[in-house]
NUFIDO-447701 format. One record per residue: residue in one letter; y, x, z of N, C-alpha, C, O in turn. Coordinates in Angstrom, 1 decimal. Atoms other than C-alpha are relative to their C-alpha. Last residue first. Example, Ala and Ser with C-alpha at 12.3 -4.5 7.8 and 13.67 -1.06 7.14 Angstrom:
BEGIN
ATOM  type     nc2     nc1     nc3    cac2    cac1    cac3     cc2     cc1     cc3     oc2     oc1     oc3
ATOM     s    -1.1    -0.9     0.0    -1.1    13.7     7.1     1.1    -0.8     0.8     2.2    -0.3     0.9
ATOM     a    -1.2     0.9     0.0    -4.5    12.3     7.8     1.2     0.9     0.0     1.2     1.9     0.7
END
This chain:
BEGIN
ATOM  type     nc2     nc1     nc3    cac2    cac1    cac3     cc2     cc1     cc3     oc2     oc1     oc3
ATOM     x     1.0    -1.1    -1.5   133.5    30.2   108.9    -0.6    -0.9     1.1    -1.2    -0.3     2.0
ATOM     x    -0.2     0.2    -1.7   134.4    28.4   106.0    -0.6     0.5     0.9    -1.8     0.7     1.0
ATOM     x     1.4     0.1    -1.1   134.1    30.2   102.6     0.5    -0.8     1.1     1.7    -0.5     1.3
ATOM     x     0.1    -0.3    -1.7   137.3    30.0   100.3    -1.3    -0.1     0.2    -2.0    -0.5    -0.7
ATOM     x     0.7    -1.2    -0.2   137.8    30.1    96.2    -0.1     0.8     1.6     0.0     2.0     2.0
ATOM     x    -1.0    -0.8    -0.1   138.4    26.2    96.3    -0.8     1.6    -0.2    -2.0     1.7    -0.3
ATOM     x    -1.7     0.8     0.7   136.8    23.5    94.9     0.6     1.1     0.2     1.3     1.4    -0.7
ATOM     x     0.0     0.2     1.4   132.7    23.8    95.5     1.3     0.2    -0.8     1.3     0.0    -2.0
ATOM     x     0.3    -0.8     1.2   133.4    25.7    98.6    -0.4     0.1    -1.1    -0.5     1.1    -1.8
ATOM     x    -0.5    -1.7     0.1   135.6    23.8   100.2    -0.8     1.0    -1.0    -0.4     1.6    -2.1
ATOM     x    -0.8     0.1     1.6   133.6    21.0    99.0     0.9     0.8     0.1     1.3     1.3    -0.9
ATOM     x     0.8     0.0     1.0   130.5    21.7   101.1     1.6    -0.4    -0.7     1.5    -0.5    -1.9
ATOM     x     0.1    -0.9     0.5   132.9    22.6   104.1    -0.7     0.4    -1.4    -0.5     1.4    -2.0
ATOM     x    -1.1    -0.5     0.3   134.7    19.7   104.5    -0.3     1.6    -0.7     0.4     2.2    -1.5
ATOM     x    -1.0     0.6     1.7   131.9    17.5   103.9     0.9     1.0    -0.2     1.2     1.2    -1.4
ATOM     x     1.2    -0.1     0.9   129.8    19.3   107.1     0.8    -0.3    -1.9     0.8     0.3    -2.9
ATOM     x     0.2    -1.6    -0.1   132.8    20.0   109.5    -0.5     0.4    -1.4    -0.2     1.3    -2.2
ATOM     x    -1.2    -0.3     1.1   133.7    15.9   108.5    -0.5     1.6     0.6     0.6     1.1     1.0
ATOM     x    -0.5     0.3     1.3   130.3    15.2   109.9     0.4     0.4    -1.4    -0.1     0.5    -2.5
ATOM     x     0.8    -0.4     0.5   130.2    17.2   112.8    -0.2    -0.1    -1.6    -0.3     0.7    -2.5
ATOM     x    -0.4    -1.5     0.4   133.4    16.1   113.9    -1.2     0.8    -0.8    -0.8     1.5    -1.8
ATOM     x    -0.9    -0.1     1.1   131.9    12.6   113.6     1.0     1.2    -0.2     1.5     1.4    -1.3
ATOM     x     1.0     0.6     1.2   129.2    13.4   115.9     0.8    -0.1    -1.7     0.6     0.4    -2.8
ATOM     x     0.7    -1.2     0.3   131.5    15.1   118.5    -1.0    -0.4    -1.6    -1.2     0.4    -2.5
ATOM     x    -1.2    -1.0    -0.3   134.1    12.2   118.7    -0.6     1.4    -0.9    -0.1     1.9    -1.9
ATOM     x     1.1    -1.1     0.6   131.5     9.7   118.8     0.8     0.9    -0.8     0.7     0.8    -2.0
ATOM     x     1.5    -0.1    -1.2   133.6     7.3   121.3    -1.0     1.2    -0.7    -1.7     1.9     0.1
ATOM     x    -0.2     0.1    -1.7   137.1     7.9   120.7    -1.5     0.3     0.0    -2.1     1.2     0.6
ATOM     x     0.2    -0.9     0.1   136.3     7.7   116.3     0.1     0.6     1.6    -0.4     1.7     1.7
ATOM     x     1.7     0.2     0.2   134.7     3.9   116.8     0.6     2.1     0.0    -0.2     2.7     0.5
ATOM     x     0.7     0.2    -1.0   137.7     3.2   118.7    -1.0     0.8    -0.2    -1.6     1.3     0.7
ATOM     x    -0.4    -0.6    -0.9   140.0     4.4   115.9    -0.9     0.3     1.9    -0.8     1.2     2.7
ATOM     x    -1.5     0.2    -0.8   138.5     2.9   113.3     0.2     0.7     1.4    -0.8     1.0     2.0
ATOM     x     0.3     0.7    -1.1   136.1     4.3   110.6     1.5    -0.7     1.0     2.7    -0.6     0.7
ATOM     x     0.9     0.4     0.1   136.6     4.8   107.0    -0.9    -0.9     0.9    -1.7    -1.8     0.8
ATOM     x    -0.6     1.4    -0.1   139.9     6.2   107.1    -1.0    -0.9    -0.4    -0.6    -1.6    -1.3
ATOM     x    -0.5     1.0    -1.1   138.7     8.9   108.3     0.4    -1.3    -0.2     0.4    -2.3     0.6
ATOM     x     1.2     0.1    -0.8   136.4    10.2   105.3     0.7    -0.6     1.1     0.2    -1.7     1.5
ATOM     x     0.5     0.9     0.1   139.4     9.6   103.1    -1.3    -0.4     1.0    -1.7    -1.5     1.3
ATOM     x    -0.8     1.7     0.2   141.8    10.6   104.8    -0.7    -0.2    -0.4    -0.9    -1.3     0.1
ATOM     x    -0.4     0.7    -1.5   140.1    14.2   105.7     0.3    -1.2    -0.2    -0.5    -1.9     0.5
ATOM     x     1.4     0.8    -0.3   138.8    14.6   101.7     0.1    -0.2     1.6    -0.8    -1.0     2.1
ATOM     x     0.9     1.8     0.9   142.3    14.0   100.7    -1.4    -0.1     0.8    -1.9    -1.1     1.3
ATOM     x    -1.0     1.1    -0.6   144.1    16.6   103.6    -0.6    -1.0    -0.8    -0.8    -2.1    -0.3
ATOM     x     0.5     0.3    -1.6   141.3    19.5   103.3     0.9    -1.4     0.4     0.6    -2.1     1.4
ATOM     x     0.8     0.1    -0.3   141.9    19.6    99.4    -0.5    -0.9     1.1    -1.0    -2.1     1.1
ATOM     x     0.4     1.0     0.7   145.5    19.9    99.0    -1.9    -1.2     0.3    -2.1    -2.3     0.7
ATOM     x    -0.6     0.9    -0.7   145.3    22.7   101.4    -0.1    -1.5    -0.3    -0.6    -2.4     0.5
ATOM     x     0.9     0.3    -1.0   142.8    24.5    99.8     0.5    -1.0     0.6    -0.2    -2.0     1.0
ATOM     x     0.7     1.0     0.2   144.1    25.4    96.4    -0.7    -0.8     1.2    -1.5    -1.6     0.9
ATOM     x     0.3     0.4     0.9   147.7    26.5    96.3    -1.4    -0.7    -0.4    -1.3    -1.7    -1.1
ATOM     x    -1.0     1.4     0.8   148.5    26.3    99.7    -0.1    -0.2    -1.6     0.4    -1.2    -2.0
ATOM     x     0.8     1.0    -1.0   145.2    28.5   100.8     1.3    -1.3    -0.5     1.0    -2.4    -1.0
ATOM     x     0.9     0.6     0.8   146.2    31.0    97.8    -0.9    -1.5     1.0    -1.9    -2.2     0.7
ATOM     x    -0.2     0.8     1.3   149.8    31.1    99.2    -1.6    -0.2    -0.7    -1.6    -1.2    -1.5
ATOM     x    -0.2     1.5     0.2   148.3    31.5   103.1     0.6    -0.2    -1.4     0.3    -1.4    -1.7
ATOM     x     0.7     1.0     0.1   146.6    34.5   101.7     0.2    -1.4     0.3    -0.4    -2.3    -0.3
ATOM     x     0.2     0.5    -1.5   149.5    36.4   100.9    -1.4    -1.3    -0.4    -1.5    -2.2    -1.3
ATOM     x     0.0     1.7     0.3   149.5    37.8    96.9    -0.8     0.2     1.6    -1.8     0.9     2.0
ATOM     x     1.3     0.4    -0.7   150.7    41.3    97.6     0.2    -1.7    -0.7     1.1    -2.4    -1.2
ATOM     x     0.1     1.4    -0.3   152.9    43.4    95.0    -1.3    -0.6     0.9    -2.4    -0.1     0.8
ATOM     x     0.9     0.6    -0.8   153.6    47.3    94.8     0.5    -1.5     0.3     1.7    -1.7     0.8
ATOM     x     1.4    -0.8     0.1   155.2    49.3    92.2    -1.3    -0.9     0.4    -2.3    -1.1    -0.2
ATOM     x    -0.1     0.8     0.7   158.9    47.5    93.1    -1.5     0.2    -1.3    -1.7    -0.4    -2.3
ATOM     x     0.7    -0.5     0.9   158.8    48.7    96.3     0.0    -0.7    -1.4    -0.1    -1.9    -1.3
ATOM     x    -0.8    -0.7     0.9   161.0    47.5    98.7    -0.5     0.4    -1.2     0.4     0.5    -2.0
ATOM     x    -1.0    -0.9    -0.7   158.5    45.3   100.8     1.4     0.3    -0.9     2.1    -0.7    -1.3
ATOM     x     0.1    -0.4    -1.6   156.3    44.0    98.8     0.6     0.7     0.4     0.7     1.9     0.0
ATOM     x    -0.3    -1.4    -0.3   156.9    41.9    95.4    -0.4     0.4     1.6    -0.5    -0.5     2.4
ATOM     x    -1.8     0.6    -0.2   155.2    38.0    95.0     0.0     2.1     0.4    -0.9     2.7     0.9
ATOM     x    -0.3    -1.0    -0.8   151.9    38.2    93.2     1.8     0.2     0.3     2.8     0.2    -0.4
ATOM     x    -0.7    -1.0     0.6   151.0    34.7    91.0     0.7     1.3     1.0     1.6     0.8     1.6
ATOM     x    -1.2     0.2    -1.0   148.0    33.1    91.5     0.8     1.3     0.1     0.5     2.5     0.2
ATOM     x    -0.3     1.6    -0.1   145.6    32.5    88.6     1.6    -0.2     0.9     2.6    -0.9     0.7
ATOM     x    -0.7     0.8     1.3   144.2    35.8    87.4     1.1    -0.9    -0.1     1.9    -1.0    -1.0
ATOM     x    -0.7    -0.8     0.5   144.0    37.6    91.0     1.0    -0.5    -1.3     2.2    -0.5    -1.5
ATOM     x    -1.5     0.3    -0.8   142.9    34.4    92.4     1.0     1.1    -0.9     2.1     0.8    -1.4
ATOM     x    -0.8     1.8     0.9   140.0    34.0    89.4     0.9    -0.1     1.3     1.2    -1.2     1.4
ATOM     x    -0.6    -0.6     1.4   139.3    38.2    90.0     0.5    -1.9    -0.4     1.4    -2.2    -1.2
ATOM     x    -1.5    -0.9    -0.2   138.7    37.4    94.0     0.6     0.3    -1.5     1.7     0.8    -1.4
ATOM     x    -0.7     0.6     0.5   135.8    34.3    93.4     1.8     1.0    -0.2     2.8     0.6    -0.6
ATOM     x     0.5     0.6     1.4   132.7    35.9    93.8     1.5    -0.2    -0.7     1.9     0.4    -1.7
ATOM     x    -0.5    -1.0     0.6   134.3    37.7    97.0    -0.4    -0.6    -1.4     0.4    -0.1    -2.2
ATOM     x     1.4    -0.1     0.6   134.4    34.1    98.5     0.2     1.2    -1.0     1.0     1.0    -1.9
ATOM     x    -0.3    -0.1     1.6   138.2    34.3   100.4    -2.0     0.5    -0.1    -2.7     1.2     0.6
ATOM     x     0.2    -1.6     0.5   137.6    33.6   104.2    -0.1    -0.2    -1.4    -0.6    -1.3    -1.8
ATOM     x     0.2     0.2     1.3   138.6    30.0   106.1     0.0     1.6    -0.7     0.9     2.3    -0.3
ATOM     x     0.3    -1.8     0.0   138.7    29.5   110.3    -0.5     0.3    -2.1    -1.7    -0.1    -2.4
ATOM     x     1.0    -0.5     0.3   139.3    25.9   110.1     0.5     1.6    -0.2     1.5     2.2    -0.6
ATOM     x    -0.3    -1.1    -0.1   141.9    23.3   112.1    -1.9     0.6    -0.8    -3.0     0.0    -0.7
ATOM     x     1.2    -1.1     0.5   142.3    20.3   111.7     0.5     1.5    -0.2     1.5     2.0    -0.7
ATOM     x    -0.1    -1.6     0.3   145.0    18.5   114.2    -1.3     0.1    -0.8    -2.3    -0.5    -0.3
ATOM     x     0.6    -1.0    -0.2   145.6    15.0   114.5     0.3     1.2    -0.5     1.3     1.5    -1.2
ATOM     x    -0.2    -1.5     0.5   148.1    11.7   114.5    -1.7     1.0     0.8    -2.4     0.6     1.7
ATOM     x     1.2    -1.0    -1.0   146.3     8.2   114.2     1.1     1.6    -0.4     1.2     2.1    -1.5
ATOM     x     0.0    -1.2    -0.1   148.7     5.2   112.9    -0.8     1.3     1.4    -0.9     1.4     2.6
ATOM     x    -0.8    -1.0    -0.6   147.8     2.1   113.5    -0.4     1.2    -0.5    -1.5     1.6    -0.8
ATOM     x    -1.5     0.2     0.4   146.6    -1.0   111.4     1.0     0.6     1.3     1.9     0.0     1.9
ATOM     x    -0.9     0.5    -1.4   143.4    -1.0   113.4     1.5    -0.3    -0.5     2.3    -0.9     0.2
ATOM     x     0.7     0.6    -0.5   140.9    -1.1   110.0     1.0    -0.5     1.1     1.2    -1.7     1.1
ATOM     x    -0.1     1.4     0.4   143.5     0.1   107.7    -0.8    -0.5     1.4     0.0    -1.1     2.2
ATOM     x     1.3     0.3    -0.2   144.0     3.9   110.2     0.3    -2.0    -0.6     1.0    -2.8     0.0
ATOM     x    -0.1     1.7    -0.3   147.5     5.1   108.9    -1.4    -0.6    -0.5    -1.8    -0.8    -1.6
ATOM     x     0.8     1.3     0.7   146.4     8.4   109.2     0.3    -1.3     0.2    -0.1    -1.9     1.2
ATOM     x     0.4     1.3    -0.7   148.8    11.6   110.6    -0.3    -0.9    -0.8     0.5    -1.1    -1.8
ATOM     x     0.1     1.6     1.2   148.0    15.1   109.8     0.5    -1.1     0.4     0.4    -1.1     1.6
ATOM     x    -0.1     1.2    -0.7   148.6    18.6   111.1     0.0    -1.2    -0.3     0.8    -1.5    -1.1
ATOM     x    -0.9     1.3     0.5   146.9    20.9   109.3     0.0    -0.9     1.0    -1.0    -1.5     1.6
ATOM     x     0.0     1.2    -1.2   146.1    24.4   111.3     0.6    -1.1    -1.4     1.6    -0.9    -2.1
ATOM     x    -1.0     0.5     0.4   144.5    27.7   109.4     0.0    -1.6     0.6    -1.1    -2.2     0.8
ATOM     x    -0.2     1.2    -0.7   142.7    30.5   110.9     1.2    -1.0    -0.4     2.4    -0.8    -0.1
ATOM     x    -0.9     0.7    -0.5   141.8    33.0   108.8     0.0    -1.0     0.3    -0.7    -1.9    -0.3
ATOM     x     0.7     0.9    -0.3   139.3    35.8   107.2     1.7    -0.9     1.4     2.4    -0.4     2.2
ATOM     x    -0.1     0.4    -1.6   141.2    38.3   105.6    -0.9    -1.0     0.2    -1.5    -1.4    -0.8
ATOM     x     1.7     0.6     0.1   140.9    39.1   101.8    -0.2    -0.5     1.3    -1.3    -1.1     1.3
ATOM     x     0.3     0.4    -1.3   144.7    39.1   101.7    -1.4     0.0    -0.1    -1.9    -1.0    -0.7
ATOM     x     0.4     1.2    -0.7   145.1    40.6    98.0    -0.7    -0.2     1.4    -1.8     0.4     1.7
ATOM     x     1.1     0.0    -1.2   146.9    43.8    96.8     0.1    -1.4     0.1     1.1    -2.1     0.0
ATOM     x     0.3     1.4    -0.6   148.2    44.1    93.5    -0.9     0.1     0.9    -2.1     0.3     0.7
ATOM     x     1.0     0.6    -1.3   149.6    47.8    92.9    -0.6    -1.8    -0.1     0.4    -2.4    -0.5
ATOM     x    -0.4     0.6    -1.5   151.5    48.6    89.7    -1.3    -0.3     1.0    -2.4    -0.6     0.7
ATOM     x     1.0     0.6    -0.6   151.2    50.9    86.7     0.5    -1.1     1.2     1.7    -1.0     1.6
ATOM     x     0.4    -0.3    -1.1   154.9    51.0    85.1    -1.3    -0.4     0.2    -1.5    -1.6    -0.2
ATOM     x     0.7    -0.1    -1.4   155.9    49.8    82.2    -0.5     0.5     0.9    -1.6     0.4     0.5
ATOM     x     0.9     1.7    -0.5   158.6    50.6    81.9    -1.2     0.1    -1.1    -1.3     1.1    -1.8
ATOM     x    -0.7     1.6     0.8   159.7    54.4    81.5    -1.3    -0.8     0.2    -2.5    -0.7     0.5
ATOM     x    -1.4    -0.5     0.4   158.6    58.4    82.9     1.1    -1.5     0.6     1.9    -1.7     1.5
ATOM     x    -0.8     1.3     0.7   155.8    56.6    85.6     1.4     0.9    -0.6     2.2     1.3     0.2
ATOM     x    -1.5     0.1     0.1   153.5    58.9    87.3     0.4    -0.4    -1.1    -0.2    -0.2    -2.1
ATOM     x    -0.6    -1.4     1.0   150.1    57.5    87.7     1.3    -0.2    -0.2     1.9    -1.2    -0.3
ATOM     x     0.1     0.5     0.9   149.6    55.6    90.9     0.3     1.1    -1.2     0.7     2.3    -1.0
ATOM     x    -1.2    -0.1     0.6   148.8    57.3    93.8    -0.2    -0.3    -1.2    -1.2     0.0    -1.8
ATOM     x    -0.4    -0.9     1.0   146.0    57.0    96.3     1.0    -0.4    -0.9     1.3    -1.6    -0.7
ATOM     x    -1.6    -0.4     1.0   145.1    55.2    99.3    -0.2     1.0    -1.3    -1.1     1.9    -1.4
ATOM     x    -0.5    -1.4     0.4   142.1    53.2   100.6     1.2     0.5    -0.2     2.2    -0.3    -0.3
ATOM     x    -0.8    -0.1    -0.9   140.5    49.6   101.5    -0.1     1.7    -0.5    -1.1     2.3    -0.8
ATOM     x    -0.4     0.1    -1.2   139.3    48.7    98.5     0.3     0.4     0.6     1.2     1.0     0.0
ATOM     x     0.0    -1.1    -0.6   139.6    48.9    94.6     0.1    -0.5     1.9     1.1    -1.2     2.3
ATOM     x    -0.9     0.3    -1.0   138.9    46.2    92.5     0.0     1.1     0.7    -1.1     1.8     0.5
ATOM     x    -0.2    -0.2    -1.3   137.5    46.4    88.9     0.7    -0.1     1.2     1.9    -0.3     1.0
ATOM     x     1.1     0.1    -0.7   138.5    46.7    85.6    -0.5    -0.1     1.2     0.2     0.7     1.7
ATOM     x     1.3    -0.6     0.6   142.2    46.9    84.6    -1.0    -0.4     1.0    -0.7    -0.8     2.1
ATOM     x     0.4    -0.7    -0.8   145.0    43.9    85.1    -1.4     0.9    -0.1    -2.4     0.3    -0.4
ATOM     x     0.5     0.6    -1.3   146.9    43.2    82.6    -0.4     1.0     1.0    -0.1     2.2     1.2
ATOM     x     0.9     1.2     0.5   148.0    45.2    79.5    -1.0    -1.2     0.4    -1.8    -1.8    -0.3
ATOM     x    -0.3     0.9     1.4   151.0    46.7    80.4    -1.0    -1.0    -0.8    -0.8    -2.0    -1.5
ATOM     x    -1.2    -1.0     1.0   149.6    48.3    83.7     0.6    -1.2    -1.2     0.3    -2.4    -1.1
ATOM     x    -0.5     0.9     1.3   148.0    46.1    86.6     1.1     1.0    -0.7     2.1     1.5    -0.2
ATOM     x    -1.0    -0.9     0.7   146.0    48.1    89.3     0.3    -0.7    -1.2    -0.5    -0.8    -2.1
ATOM     x     0.3    -0.3     1.3   143.8    45.8    91.5     1.4     0.4    -0.3     2.4     0.1     0.3
ATOM     x    -0.7     0.2     1.2   143.4    45.7    95.2    -0.8    -0.2    -1.6    -2.0    -0.3    -2.0
ATOM     x     0.8    -0.4     1.1   141.4    44.6    98.2     0.9    -0.1    -1.0     1.4    -1.1    -1.2
ATOM     x    -0.6     0.5     1.3   142.4    43.4   101.4    -0.5     1.0    -0.9    -1.1     1.9    -0.5
ATOM     x    -0.3     1.5     0.0   140.7    43.3   105.1     1.0    -0.8    -1.3     1.4    -2.0    -1.4
ATOM     x     0.7     0.7    -0.3   141.9    46.8   105.9     0.1    -1.4    -0.4     1.1    -2.1    -0.4
ATOM     x    -0.1     0.1    -1.2   144.9    48.2   103.8    -1.5    -0.7     0.5    -1.9    -1.4    -0.4
ATOM     x     0.6     1.4    -0.5   145.0    49.0   100.4    -0.5     0.2     1.1    -1.3     1.2     1.2
ATOM     x     1.3     0.0    -1.9   147.3    52.3   100.4    -0.5    -1.8    -0.4     0.3    -2.8    -0.6
ATOM     x    -0.2     1.6    -0.5   149.8    53.4    98.0    -0.9    -0.4     0.7    -1.4     0.3     1.5
ATOM     x     1.7     0.1    -0.7   151.1    56.9    96.9     0.2    -1.6     0.7     1.2    -2.3     1.1
ATOM     x    -0.5     0.4    -0.9   153.8    57.0    93.7    -1.5    -0.3     1.1    -2.6    -0.6     0.7
ATOM     x     0.1     1.4     0.3   152.9    59.1    91.1    -0.2    -0.3     1.8    -0.7     0.4     2.7
ATOM     x    -1.1     1.1    -0.1   154.2    62.5    91.5     0.0    -1.1    -0.3     0.9    -1.5    -1.0
ATOM     x     0.0     0.1    -1.3   150.4    64.6    91.6     1.6    -0.7     0.5     1.6    -1.1     1.6
ATOM     x     1.1     1.1    -0.2   150.5    64.5    88.0     0.1    -0.3     1.1     0.4    -1.5     1.1
ATOM     x    -0.4     1.1    -0.2   154.3    66.2    87.9    -1.2    -1.3    -0.1    -1.0    -2.6    -0.1
ATOM     x    -0.6     0.4    -1.4   153.5    69.2    89.1     0.0    -1.1    -0.1    -0.3    -1.8     0.9
ATOM     x     1.3    -0.2    -1.3   150.5    69.9    86.1     0.9    -0.7     1.6     0.3    -1.3     2.5
ATOM     x     0.9     1.4    -0.1   153.3    68.1    83.7    -0.8     0.5     0.8    -0.9    -0.3     1.7
ATOM     x    -0.6     1.5     0.1   156.2    70.4    84.8    -1.5    -1.3    -0.5    -1.8    -2.4     0.0
ATOM     x     0.2    -0.2    -1.3   153.7    73.7    84.5     0.5    -1.3     0.9    -0.1    -1.7     1.9
ATOM     x     1.5    -0.3    -0.7   152.6    73.2    81.2     0.1    -0.5     1.5    -0.7    -1.3     2.1
ATOM     x     0.5     1.5     0.2   156.4    72.2    80.0    -1.6     0.0     0.6    -1.9    -0.9     1.3
ATOM     x    -0.5     0.6    -1.1   157.3    75.9    81.6    -0.4    -1.5     0.0    -0.8    -2.0     1.1
ATOM     x     0.6     0.2    -1.5   154.7    77.4    80.3     0.5    -0.4     0.5     0.1    -0.5     1.7
ATOM     x     0.8     0.6    -0.1   155.8    76.7    76.5    -0.8    -0.5     1.5    -1.4    -1.5     1.9
END
């Protein structure tokens, strides 16, 4: 009886050591799904696991990140093709973290079978890329190339405002 108690006590500290790094948040998943609450930057141990299913840590990249979209657009009034880049610095809205955990499939991280990650690029591809591309195409196609060239700053300001509003309403991101 004493040996069993000693082994049980020793195994309490034998769970896998995991880390939620800076600009990341984590959630622990067990056989019933995600546990309540998120885990900020920290190191801790997952519960010891002798049989499946084991607890897993899912880490979401919540950093600010700059994204670039290279696009070409047929300008209907000029009947010409225009090439341009759209750049935006985006951050995850903390109110939408749970939605991202629930809707985006995590990927195994490294060689651990108990740590998974949701890269910010995957969230961007899932939610924001198509919204940005559609909004930019719709907005810029109403101008001619010469109007864009002569009023670049004003058009950039209008486009930035439109994208900020659309991204905030339709994606889990905020524009920085």
